[in-house]
C-alpha positions in Angstrom: 30.4 38.2 -61.5 28.7 34.9 -60.7 32.1 33.2 -60.3 33.2 35.8 -57.8 30.0 35.4 -55.8 30.3 31.7 -55.8 33.9 32.0 -54.6 32.8 34.1 -51.7 30.1 31.7 -50.8 32.7 28.9 -50.7 35.4 30.7 -48.8 33.7 33.1 -46.3 32.4 31.5 -43.1 28.9 32.4 -42.0 28.3 35.3 -39.7 27.2 34.1 -36.3 24.8 37.0 -35.5 22.5 36.6 -38.5 22.6 32.8 -38.2 21.7 32.8 -34.5 18.8 35.2 -35.1 17.6 33.1 -38.0 17.7 29.9 -35.9 15.8 31.7 -33.2 13.2 33.4 -35.3 12.4 31.0 -38.1 9.4 28.8 -37.5 9.2 25.1 -38.5 8.3 25.2 -42.2 6.3 22.6 -43.9 7.8 20.9 -47.0 7.0 23.0 -50.1 7.0 26.4 -48.4 8.3 29.2 -50.6 9.9 32.4 -49.2 10.8 35.7 -50.7 13.3 38.1 -49.1 15.6 40.9 -50.3 19.3 40.4 -49.9 22.5 42.5 -50.0 26.2 41.9 -49.6 27.7 38.5 -49.2 26.1 35.1 -48.6 25.6 33.5 -45.1 24.2 30.0 -44.4 22.3 28.8 -41.4 22.5 25.0 -41.1 19.6 22.8 -40.0 19.3 22.0 -36.3 17.7 18.5 -36.7 20.8 17.0 -38.1 19.2 15.2 -41.0 21.2 15.1 -44.3 19.9 17.2 -47.1 20.4 17.1 -50.9 22.9 19.4 -52.7 22.4 23.1 -53.1 21.8 24.8 -56.4 21.7 28.6 -57.0 20.8 30.3 -60.3 21.7 33.9 -60.4 19.7 36.4 -62.6 19.2 40.1 -62.9 17.2 42.3 -60.5 14.8 42.6 -58.7 16.5 41.7 -55.4 14.9 38.3 -54.9 16.2 35.0 -53.7 13.7 32.2 -53.9 14.1 29.1 -51.7 12.4 25.7 -51.9 12.6 23.0 -49.2 12.8 19.4 -50.3 13.6 17.7 -47.0 10.5 16.1 -45.4 9.9 16.3 -41.7 9.7 20.0 -41.1 13.5 20.8 -41.1 14.2 24.5 -41.7 17.2 26.5 -42.7 18.0 29.8 -44.5 20.3 31.1 -47.1 21.2 34.8 -47.4 23.3 36.0 -50.3 25.1 39.3 -50.1 26.2 40.7 -53.5 28.5 43.8 -53.8 26.5 46.3 -55.8 24.6 43.6 -57.8 21.2 42.2 -56.9 20.4 38.7 -58.0 17.4 36.2 -57.9 17.9 32.6 -56.6 15.4 30.5 -58.4 15.8 27.5 -56.1 18.0 26.7 -53.1 18.4 23.4 -51.3 21.1 23.0 -48.7 23.2 19.9 -48.1 24.9 19.6 -44.7 27.3 16.8 -44.0 28.2 17.8 -40.5 24.8 18.6 -38.8 26.4 20.1 -35.6 28.5 22.9 -37.3 27.7 26.0 -39.3 29.4 25.7 -42.6 29.2 27.2 -46.1 27.3 25.7 -48.9 29.4 22.8 -50.3 28.6 23.4 -53.9 27.1 26.2 -56.0 26.5 26.0 -59.7 26.2 29.1 -61.9 23.8 27.6 -64.4 20.9 25.3 -64.3 22.6 22.9 -66.6 24.6 21.4 -63.8 21.5 20.3 -61.9 21.6 16.7 -63.2 22.4 14.9 -66.5 18.7 14.6 -67.2 17.9 18.2 -66.6 15.8 17.3 -63.6 15.9 18.8 -60.2 16.8 16.5 -57.3 13.2 16.4 -56.3 12.1 15.2 -59.7 10.9 18.5 -61.3 12.3 19.7 -64.6 14.1 23.1 -65.0 11.3 24.5 -67.1 8.6 23.3 -64.7 7.3 26.2 -62.8 7.7 26.2 -59.0 4.6 28.2 -58.4 2.3 25.1 -58.6 -0.1 24.7 -55.7 0.9 21.1 -55.1 4.2 22.2 -53.6 2.7 25.1 -51.7 1.9 25.0 -48.0 -1.6 25.9 -46.9 -0.2 27.7 -43.9 1.7 31.0 -44.0 3.9 31.9 -41.1 5.4 35.4 -40.7 8.7 35.9 -39.1 11.3 38.6 -39.0 15.1 38.5 -39.5 17.2 41.6 -39.0 20.9 42.2 -39.7 21.3 44.4 -36.7 24.3 45.5 -34.8 24.8 42.3 -33.0 27.7 41.4 -35.2 31.2 42.0 -34.0 33.1 45.2 -34.9 35.8 43.2 -36.7 33.2 41.8 -39.2 31.9 45.3 -39.8 35.4 46.5 -40.7 35.9 43.6 -43.1 32.6 44.4 -44.8 33.6 48.0 -45.3 36.9 47.0 -46.8 35.1 44.5 -49.2 32.5 47.1 -50.1 35.1 49.7 -51.0 36.5 47.4 -53.7 33.1 47.2 -55.5 30.0 49.1 -55.6 28.7 50.3 -52.2 25.8 48.3 -50.8 24.2 49.6 -47.7 23.3 47.3 -44.7 19.7 46.2 -45.5 17.2 44.5 -43.2 16.6 40.8 -44.2 13.0 39.7 -43.8 11.3 36.5 -44.8 7.9 36.8 -46.6 5.9 33.8 -47.7 4.9 33.8 -51.4 1.3 33.5 -52.2 0.8 30.5 -54.5 -1.5 32.4 -56.8 0.9 35.2 -57.6 3.9 35.2 -59.8 7.4 35.6 -58.4 7.9 38.9 -60.3 4.9 40.6 -58.8 5.8 44.2 -58.0 3.2 44.5 -55.2 5.2 42.0 -53.1 8.3 44.1 -53.4 6.4 47.1 -52.2 5.2 45.1 -49.2 8.8 44.2 -48.5 9.8 47.8 -48.0 7.0 48.3 -45.5 7.9 45.2 -43.5 11.6 46.0 -43.5 11.0 49.1 -41.5 9.1 47.3 -38.7 10.6 46.1 -35.5 11.6 42.5 -35.6 10.2 41.8 -32.1 6.8 43.1 -32.9 5.4 39.8 -34.0 7.9 37.7 -32.1 6.2 34.6 -30.7 7.1 31.4 -28.9 5.8 27.9 -29.2 6.3 27.3 -25.5 3.5 29.5 -24.1 0.5 31.6 -25.1 1.2 35.3 -24.7 -2.5 36.2 -24.6 -2.7 35.5 -20.9 0.1 37.0 -18.9 -1.3 36.1 -15.4 1.6 33.8 -14.7 2.0 30.4 -13.3 -0.7 30.6 -10.6 -3.7 28.4 -9.7 -6.6 29.3 -12.1 -9.0 28.6 -9.2 -8.2 32.1 -7.9 -10.1 33.6 -10.9 -13.0 31.2 -10.5 -15.5 33.8 -9.2 -14.3 36.6 -11.5 -15.4 37.4 -15.1 -11.8 37.8 -16.2 -8.9 35.3 -16.2 -5.9 37.6 -16.2 -4.3 40.8 -17.6 -2.5 41.6 -20.8 0.8 43.5 -21.1 -1.2 46.8 -21.1 -2.7 46.0 -17.7 -6.2 45.4 -19.2 -8.4 42.5 -18.1 -8.6 39.5 -20.3 -12.2 38.3 -20.0 -13.2 34.7 -20.1 -15.1 33.4 -23.1 -18.8 33.6 -22.6 -20.2 30.2 -21.7 -23.9 30.1 -21.8 -24.2 26.4 -22.3 -26.2 24.4 -19.8 -26.1 20.7 -19.3 -28.6 20.1 -22.1 -26.6 22.1 -24.6 -23.4 20.2 -23.5 -25.2 16.9 -24.1 -26.5 18.0 -27.5 -23.0 19.2 -28.5 -21.6 15.9 -27.3 -24.1 14.0 -29.5 -23.9 16.2 -32.6 -20.3 17.4 -32.6 -18.0 14.7 -34.1 -14.9 16.4 -32.6 -16.3 16.7 -29.1 -14.1 13.8 -27.9 -10.9 15.6 -29.0 -11.9 19.1 -27.7 -10.3 20.2 -24.4 -10.5 23.4 -22.4 -7.4 25.4 -21.9 -7.3 26.3 -18.3 -4.9 29.3 -18.9 -7.2 31.1 -21.4 -10.5 29.3 -20.9 -10.9 28.6 -24.6 -11.8 25.3 -26.2 -8.9 23.7 -28.1 -9.4 21.0 -30.7 -6.6 18.5 -30.7 -5.0 17.6 -33.9 -4.3 14.1 -35.1 -0.7 14.3 -34.1 -1.6 15.5 -30.6 -4.3 12.7 -30.2 -1.7 10.2 -31.3 0.8 11.6 -28.8 -1.8 11.4 -26.0 -2.6 7.8 -26.9 1.1 6.9 -26.9 1.7 8.5 -23.5 -1.4 6.8 -22.1 -0.2 3.4 -23.3 3.1 3.9 -21.7 5.2 4.5 -24.8 7.6 7.4 -25.6 6.2 10.6 -27.2 8.6 10.5 -30.1 7.7 7.7 -32.6 11.3 7.5 -33.8 12.8 7.2 -30.3 14.4 3.8 -29.7 14.6 3.0 -26.0 16.7 -0.2 -26.7 19.6 1.3 -28.5 22.9 -0.5 -28.1 25.0 0.8 -25.2 28.0 2.8 -26.1 31.2 1.7 -24.4 32.6 5.1 -23.4 35.4 3.6 -21.2 36.9 0.6 -22.9 37.8 -2.5 -20.9 41.1 -2.8 -22.7 44.2 -1.5 -20.8 45.7 1.4 -22.8 49.4 1.3 -23.6 50.0 5.0 -23.0 49.2 6.6 -19.6 46.4 9.1 -19.4 48.7 11.7 -17.9 52.5 11.9 -18.1 53.0 14.1 -15.1 56.3 13.6 -13.2 56.0 11.9 -9.8 55.7 14.0 -6.7 58.5 14.4 -4.3 56.5 12.8 -1.5 56.3 9.6 -3.4 60.0 8.7 -2.9 60.8 10.6 0.4 60.0 8.6 3.7 57.1 10.0 5.6 57.7 11.4 9.1 54.2 10.5 10.3 54.7 6.9 9.3 58.1 6.8 11.0 56.4 8.0 14.2 53.7 5.3 14.0 56.2 2.5 13.4 58.3 3.6 16.3 55.2 3.5 18.6 54.4 -0.1 17.3 58.0 -1.2 17.9 57.8 0.2 21.5 54.5 -1.6 22.1 55.9 -4.9 20.9 59.0 -4.5 23.1 56.8 -3.8 26.2 54.7 -6.8 25.5 51.5 -4.8 24.9 51.2 -6.2 21.3 51.8 -9.9 21.0 52.6 -11.4 17.6 50.3 -13.9 16.1 51.0 -17.5 17.0 52.1 -19.6 14.1 49.5 -21.9 12.7 49.7 -25.6 13.6 49.2 -27.6 10.5 49.1 -31.0 12.3 45.6 -32.6 12.0 43.2 -32.5 15.0 41.4 -35.6 16.1 38.2 -35.8 18.2 37.0 -38.7 20.3 33.3 -38.9 19.7 32.7 -41.4 22.5 35.0 -39.8 25.1 32.0 -38.7 27.4 29.8 -41.8 26.7 28.2 -43.6 29.7 29.8 -47.0 29.6 26.8 -48.6 31.4 24.2 -47.4 28.8 23.4 -49.3 25.6 23.8 -47.1 22.6 24.2 -44.1 24.9 25.3 -41.8 22.1 21.9 -42.1 20.5 19.9 -39.9 22.9 16.5 -40.7 21.3 17.0 -44.4 20.9 13.9 -46.5 21.3 14.4 -50.2 21.7 12.5 -52.5 19.4 9.6 -54.5 20.9 10.7 -58.0 21.9 9.3 -61.0 20.2 7.0 -63.4 22.1 8.8 -66.3 23.6 7.9 -69.8 22.2 5.3 -71.8 24.2 4.3 -75.4 24.5 2.5 -75.3 21.2 5.7 -74.8 19.4 7.4 -77.8 20.9 8.3 -80.7 18.6 6.5 -83.0 21.1 3.6 -80.8 22.5 1.1 -82.1 25.1 -2.0 -83.7 23.6 -4.3 -80.8 24.6 -2.3 -78.4 22.2 -2.8 -80.7 19.1 -5.8 -79.7 16.9 -8.6 -82.1 16.0 -9.9 -82.4 12.5 -12.7 -80.0 13.1 -10.4 -77.4 14.7 -7.9 -77.9 11.8 -10.6 -77.4 9.2 -11.9 -74.3 11.0 -8.3 -73.0 11.2 -7.8 -73.4 7.5 -11.1 -71.5 6.7 -10.1 -68.5 8.9 -8.3 -65.5 7.5 -4.6 -65.2 8.3 -5.1 -62.2 10.5 -7.9 -63.9 12.5 -6.0 -67.0 13.5 -4.7 -67.2 17.0 -1.8 -69.4 15.9 0.1 -68.8 12.7 1.0 -72.5 12.4 -0.5 -75.9 13.2 1.1 -77.7 16.2 2.6 -81.1 15.2 4.2 -84.0 17.1 7.5 -85.6 16.1 9.1 -88.7 17.7 12.5 -87.0 18.0 14.2 -83.7 17.2 16.0 -85.2 14.2 12.6 -85.8 12.5 11.6 -82.1 12.6 11.8 -80.7 9.1 12.8 -77.1 8.1 10.2 -74.5 8.9 8.6 -73.5 5.5 7.7 -69.9 6.5 11.0 -69.1 8.1 12.2 -66.6 5.5 8.8 -65.0 5.2 8.4 -64.4 9.0 12.0 -63.0 9.3 11.2 -60.6 6.4 8.0 -59.5 8.1 9.8 -59.0 11.4 12.4 -56.8 9.7 9.6 -54.9 7.9 7.9 -54.3 11.2 11.0 -53.0 12.8 11.7 -50.8 9.8 8.2 -49.4 9.3 7.0 -49.3 12.9 6.5 -45.7 14.0 8.1 -45.4 17.4 8.3 -42.3 19.6 9.7 -41.6 23.0 7.1 -40.4 25.5 8.7 -37.6 27.4 7.6 -37.9 31.0 7.7 -34.6 32.9 8.5 -34.9 36.5 6.1 -32.4 37.9 4.6 -32.4 41.4 0.8 -32.4 41.0 0.5 -29.9 43.8 2.4 -27.4 41.6 -0.3 -27.5 39.0 -3.0 -26.3 41.4 -3.2 -22.5 41.4 -2.2 -20.8 44.6 -5.5 -19.7 46.1 -6.0 -18.3 49.6 -7.3 -20.6 52.3 -11.1 -20.5 52.9 -10.7 -19.6 56.5 -8.9 -16.4 55.4 -12.0 -15.5 53.3 -14.7 -15.5 56.0 -17.4 -14.7 56.7 -19.5 -17.0 54.5 -22.4 -19.4 55.2 -21.3 -22.8 56.5 -24.1 -24.5 58.4 -27.9 -25.0 58.0 -29.7 -22.9 60.6 -33.4 -23.0 59.8 -35.9 -24.9 57.7 -39.1 -23.1 56.5 -41.8 -25.8 56.1 -45.4 -25.3 54.9 -45.5 -25.7 51.1 -47.0 -28.9 49.8 -45.2 -28.8 46.4 -41.9 -27.6 45.0 -40.9 -24.0 45.9 -39.9 -22.2 42.7 -38.9 -18.7 43.8 -37.8 -16.6 46.7 -37.5 -12.9 47.6 -36.6 -10.9 50.7 -37.6 -7.5 51.9 -35.0 -4.7 51.8 -34.7 -4.7 55.6 -34.0 -8.4 55.7 -36.9 -9.1 58.2 -39.4 -10.8 55.9 -39.1 -13.6 53.3 -41.6 -14.5 50.6 -41.8 -17.8 48.7 -43.9 -18.9 45.8 -44.8 -22.6 45.1 -46.5 -24.9 42.7 -49.2 -25.5 45.3 -50.8 -22.1 44.3 -49.9 -20.2 47.4 -47.5 -17.4 48.3 -46.2 -17.5 51.9 -44.6 -14.7 53.9 -42.1 -15.8 56.6 -40.3 -14.1 59.4 -36.7 -14.7 58.8 -35.4 -15.1 62.3 -38.1 -17.5 63.6 -39.2 -19.4 60.4 -42.8 -18.5 61.3 -45.3 -18.2 58.4 -46.8 -14.8 58.9 -49.3 -14.8 56.0 -50.5 -17.2 53.3 -51.9 -15.7 50.0 -53.7 -18.2 47.6 -53.2 -17.0 44.0 -54.9 -19.9 42.2 -52.0 -20.9 40.0 -48.4 -21.8 39.8 -46.1 -19.0 41.0 -43.3 -18.7 38.5 -41.5 -15.6 39.8 -41.7 -13.3 42.8 -39.8 -10.0 43.5 -40.0 -7.7 46.5 -39.6 -4.0 45.8 -36.0 -3.0 46.5 -37.1 0.5 47.6 -37.2 0.5 51.4 -40.0 3.2 51.4 -42.4 1.1 49.4 -43.9 -2.2 50.7 -44.9 -4.0 47.5 -44.4 -7.4 46.1 -44.7 -8.4 42.4 -45.9 -12.0 41.9 -45.9 -13.7 38.4 -48.9 -16.1 38.3 -49.9 -17.7 35.0 -50.9 -14.7 32.7 -50.9 -11.9 35.3 -48.5 -10.0 37.5 -50.0 -9.2 40.9 -48.9 -6.2 42.9 -49.4 -7.2 46.6 -49.1 -5.1 49.7 -48.3 -7.8 52.4 -49.1 -5.3 55.3 -46.2 -6.5 57.4 -44.0 -4.4 59.6 -44.4 -0.7 60.0 -48.0 0.4 59.6 -46.9 3.8 58.4 -44.8 2.2 55.7 -47.5 0.0 54.1 -50.1 2.7 54.7 -48.0 5.1 52.7 -47.7 2.5 49.9 -51.5 2.2 49.7 -51.9 6.0 49.6 -49.3 6.1 46.8 -51.2 3.6 44.7 -54.6 5.3 45.3 -53.3 8.7 44.3 -53.2 7.6 40.6 -55.3 9.8 38.3 -56.3 8.2 35.0 -55.5 10.2 31.9 -58.3 11.7 29.9 -57.4 9.9 26.7 -57.1 6.1 26.9 -53.7 5.0 25.7 -53.1 1.8 23.8 -50.9 -0.6 25.9 -49.7 -4.1 25.3 -51.1 -5.2 28.7 -54.2 -4.3 30.8 -54.0 -2.7 34.2 -56.9 -3.9 36.5 -57.6 -2.6 40.0 -58.2 -5.5 42.5 -61.7 -6.3 43.6 -62.8 -5.9 47.2 -62.2 -9.5 48.1 -58.7 -9.4 46.5 -58.0 -6.1 48.2 -58.7 -7.6 51.6 -56.1 -10.3 50.9 -53.5 -7.7 50.0 -53.7 -7.6 46.2 -53.8 -4.0 44.9 -53.2 -4.2 41.1 -53.3 -6.8 38.4 -51.3 -6.5 35.2 -52.9 -8.9 32.7 -50.7 -10.2 29.9 -51.6 -12.2 26.8 -49.2 -15.1 27.5 -47.9 -16.8 30.6 -45.4 -14.7 32.7 -42.2 -16.5 33.7 -40.2 -13.7 35.4 -40.7 -10.3 37.1 -37.9 -8.0 38.3 -37.8 -4.5 39.8 -35.6 -1.5 39.0 -33.4 -0.3 41.8 -35.6 2.8 42.5 -38.8 0.8 42.8 -41.0 2.5 40.3 -40.3 0.4 37.2 -40.6 -3.4 36.9 -40.0 -5.7 33.9 -41.7 -8.9 33.0 -40.8 -11.7 30.6 -43.5 -13.6 28.8 -43.4 -17.1 27.3 -43.6 -15.9 23.7 -41.3 -15.8 20.7 -42.5 -12.5 19.4 -41.3 -8.9 20.0 -43.6 -8.7 23.0 -41.5 -11.1 25.2 -40.1 -8.3 27.4 -42.4 -5.5 28.8 -41.4 -2.7 31.1 -44.1 -1.3 33.4 -44.3 1.9 35.5 -46.4 1.3 38.6 -47.0 5.0 39.5 -48.4 5.9 36.1 -49.8 2.4 35.3 -48.1 2.6 32.0 -46.5 -0.4 30.1 -44.5 -0.5 26.9 -42.5 -3.0 24.8 -38.9 -1.8 24.4 -38.0 -4.0 21.4 -39.4 -4.0 17.9 -38.3 -7.5 17.0 -37.3 -10.7 18.8 -33.7 -11.6 19.1 -34.4 -15.1 20.4 -36.2 -16.8 23.3 -35.6 -14.5 26.3 -34.7 -16.4 29.5 -34.1 -13.6 32.0 -33.8 -9.8 32.3 -32.2 -7.5 34.8 -31.8 -3.8 35.5 -28.4 -2.3 36.1 -28.1 -1.2 39.8 -26.7 2.3 39.0 -26.7 3.0 35.3 -29.5 3.1 32.7 -28.6 -0.4 31.3 -30.9 -3.3 30.6 -29.6 -6.9 30.4 -31.5 -9.4 28.3 -30.4 -13.1 28.4 -31.4 -15.3 25.5 -30.4 -19.0 25.2 -26.8 -18.3 24.2 -26.2 -14.6 24.4 -26.6 -11.7 26.9 -27.3 -8.4 25.3 -26.7 -5.1 27.1 -29.0 -2.2 26.0 -28.7 1.5 26.9 -32.2 2.7 27.8 -31.4 6.4 27.3 -29.8 6.1 23.9 -32.0 3.1 23.0 -29.2 1.1 21.4 -27.3 -2.1 21.8 -24.1 -1.5 23.8 -22.6 -5.0 24.1 -23.3 -8.6 23.2 -21.8 -11.2 25.5 -21.1 -14.7 24.3 -21.7 -17.1 27.2 -20.2 -20.3 25.6 -23.1 -22.2 27.1 -25.9 -24.1 25.4 -28.8 -22.8 27.3 -28.7 -19.9 29.8 -31.0 -20.5 32.8 -30.4 -17.6 35.2 -28.4 -14.4 35.6 -27.3 -12.1 38.4 -25.3 -8.8 38.4 -22.6 -7.6 40.8 -23.6 -4.7 43.0 -20.8 -2.7 41.4 -22.4 -3.2 38.0 -19.2 -4.3 36.1 -19.5 -8.1 36.5 -22.3 -10.5 35.8 -22.7 -14.3 36.3 -24.8 -16.6 34.2 -25.9 -20.1 35.0 -26.8 -22.6 32.3 -28.5 -26.0 32.0 -25.3 -27.6 30.9 -23.8 -27.2 34.4 -21.6 -24.2 33.7 -21.3 -20.9 35.5 -19.8 -18.0 33.4 -18.3 -15.0 35.0 -18.2 -11.9 32.7 -16.0 -8.8 33.3 -17.8 -6.2 31.2 -14.7 -4.0 31.1 -12.5 -6.8 29.9 -14.1 -8.8 27.1 -17.4 -10.0 25.6 -16.3 -13.6 26.4 -16.4 -15.2 29.8 -13.5 -14.2 32.1 -13.8 -17.6 33.8 -16.0 -20.6 33.2 -16.7 -22.7 36.4 -17.8 -26.3 36.2 -18.4 -27.1 39.9 -21.8 -28.6 39.6 -22.6 -32.0 38.0 -26.1 -31.2 36.9 -28.1 -28.2 35.6 -27.8 -24.8 37.3 -31.2 -23.4 38.2 -30.3 -20.1 40.0 -27.3 -17.8 40.7 -27.1 -14.8 43.1 -24.7 -12.1 44.3 -24.5 -10.7 47.9 -25.1 -7.0 48.1 -22.3 -6.2 50.6 -20.0 -9.2 50.9 -17.8 -10.5 48.1 -19.9 -13.7 47.8 -21.8 -15.4 45.0 -23.7 -18.7 45.0 -25.2 -21.2 42.6 -28.0 -23.8 43.1 -28.2 -26.9 41.0 -30.3 -30.0 40.4 -27.7 -32.1 42.2 -29.2 -30.8 45.4 -26.2 -28.6 46.5 -25.5 -24.9 46.8 -21.9 -23.9 46.2 -20.8 -20.6 47.8 -17.8 -18.8 46.2 -15.7 -15.9 47.2 -15.7 -13.3 44.3 -13.6 -10.3 45.1 -13.7 -7.5 42.6 -10.9 -5.0 43.0 -11.0 -1.2 42.3 -7.7 -1.5 40.5 -8.7 -2.2 36.9 -5.4 -3.9 36.2 -6.1 -6.6 38.8 -8.4 -9.4 37.8 -11.3 -10.6 40.0 -10.4 -13.4 42.5 -12.8 -16.4 42.3 -12.4 -19.0 45.0 -15.1 -21.7 45.9 -15.3 -21.8 49.6 -18.3 -24.0 50.7 -20.6 -26.7 49.3 -24.0 -26.6 51.2 -26.2 -29.7 51.1 -29.5 -30.5 52.6 -32.2 -30.5 50.0 -33.6 -33.9 48.9 -33.7 -34.4 45.1 -37.4 -34.8 44.1 -38.6 -35.5 40.5 -35.0 -35.1 39.3 -35.0 -31.5 40.6 -32.8 -30.2 43.4 -32.3 -26.5 44.4 -34.6 -24.2 42.4 -33.7 -20.8 43.7 -30.9 -19.2 45.9 -31.0 -15.8 47.6 -28.6 -13.9 49.9 -29.7 -11.9 52.9 -29.3 -8.1 52.2 -27.2 -7.4 55.3 -25.9 -10.7 56.8 -23.7 -13.4 55.2 -26.7 -15.8 55.1 -28.1 -17.6 52.1 -31.7 -19.0 51.5 -32.4 -21.8 49.1 -35.7 -23.3 47.9 -35.9 -26.9 46.7 -38.2 -29.4 44.9 -38.7 -31.0 48.3 -41.1 -28.2 49.3 -38.8 -26.6 51.9 -36.9 -23.3 52.2 -33.5 -23.5 54.1 -31.4 -20.9 55.7 -27.6 -21.3 55.9 -25.6 -19.1 58.2 
């Protein structure tokens, strides 16, 4: 009986259906797992899928019950199965270990022994255990038990079923039984009848009931969707019955999480499964896999990325062809298409359309390098030849019989010997010989020739390329001054009356009255057309700055004297005009609560009021500039101080003053209001800052490229400004173009004291300590792509330089192309 069974095991190939199901269903067993399953019929074998060689297989057949016991000796988790079908006889396999020589094919067991005596000569199992040693020891058992199912269903072919029926008819009938793997508990014996009863219950169950996969978790069947969709819901998906799968209750706050992090030693290897929401503890193998992947290695430890390359296609030429197909008919019959192409080419050659290539001429070619050389030029082929410097011709001192005055005396010869070689005027001592035959050889001849050659060799020589350019072409093409009229050209009037230098000028909006401030402590009001002094106002100090209100409906002049700003009504011109100005100032109502101000507003006394003074704004430091806003209500003053209180803005109608800056950005030289926009220009020594008064922020910072800014003026359009400096530069800025000067003019030879723009004409002027006023044409175009045109048109002279000071202030007439200038000589001059 045993021999017949072993013969069938050797001869009959395995059935593919059972084997395929076993490969699909069996889980990866650990070494030492023991299985129990009933069998019937013949034997099938499922081979390992990992491809590792196993040891030989040994079967020991005994009497019922129907049990085959298998033991795995191959380490590494390789799994396989052995099913034995016996016709009418049930057997028990004590141990079964498979050996597979070809890992990629399903094959029968290579050797089966009927007795345990053939295990080994020493009676030991291949794993080292004895025959009598029981296989129920806990050392070989796996701590895990995995349940799986295997069923011999109708998936086999009909031909195999017919063969089984024929084989069964020869022996005792054995019905088709279900094959199911059951793990043996290590504490129970193999012959336990309770296990056999459990088998019969398990055999009747469906094999797909506990079917599971290692690829995915079947507890959550929500699918491959973003888990953020379930963020606000208590469940995380639905099971196969359509019932909600609720998230695990998480009541831990941050403190509990921190305590768990401190107390749980496995916190670092615990991760949350986003699919199910459960915490999963990573095993050592998974942690090792993560560490390998993080370090850039392969996941499999045994994978070798540097295996030798397999030469699939050898470089050696094979003797036999790959195919032995007979040649095609078209390979030896002339082509009609090629015949047509050849006939066309022959026709083209006959007609001369295609010319044959000329035969190559193998005769050598010679070139004359000096064929085009100028015969009159020396070394003409060397284009960059620089001739060597010529040696000095010999003089009388080198004669063999020099005149007596060239001979050195003893003192001169002693002084010559004490001098350094580089300091001597002559490199030799002149000597006298009676005849040329007595002259000896020159001892330093070789040394001087060598130094001469060294000079010629080491002397850096370069050719100076002279460019033949007409100097007139280098001057830019500017329009002629007569095409740019009108502009002031001649001196018309001189306003005399001040006894000291006149520092500042201002003119009324109508252009009828002129006011000047001087170091003699007076302010004089002039009639422009007649040069007549209409009024003299003594202020008791040096007048540093003066400004007439630009609003034509207000007759008011601001005068900066020492530490005060005087608001004066000159009472000139229309009585209704200056009467309305007094009414406007007298209509002021003081607020109930006294406000803290950086300055003090004082009403003029009766005596001062009779002279025209209406208000006094008393500062803490000396005032050096005052300027009005275009609407005539606000004025700004600059104080000689390095603190944040340098610049103050005053409102005359409300008698309110404020400091617009919190901290100082440097020593302020001049300030200006923009003519149309709420911008405020502040010029320090080297920069001009543009502030937006509405947004209260810095808009631009202009770099003047000057050492010390002295004055500033803004174009009536508001997009261009000019700055004069004490280092005799005038910088023109285009605010839309850049923060650096568009053009830097150096027309003056000494420091610039004042610059000014005309309100209507494209003119600007600058006054300097050299006693001149330069008038320039400055056309600003509406086209933003066209740069301004700056042309100097006239130099006006007339002021006498006094105390190294020339022109101190310049001012244009508001309507006419006239210019006023005040100088250190105590005069004011009008040029028309």
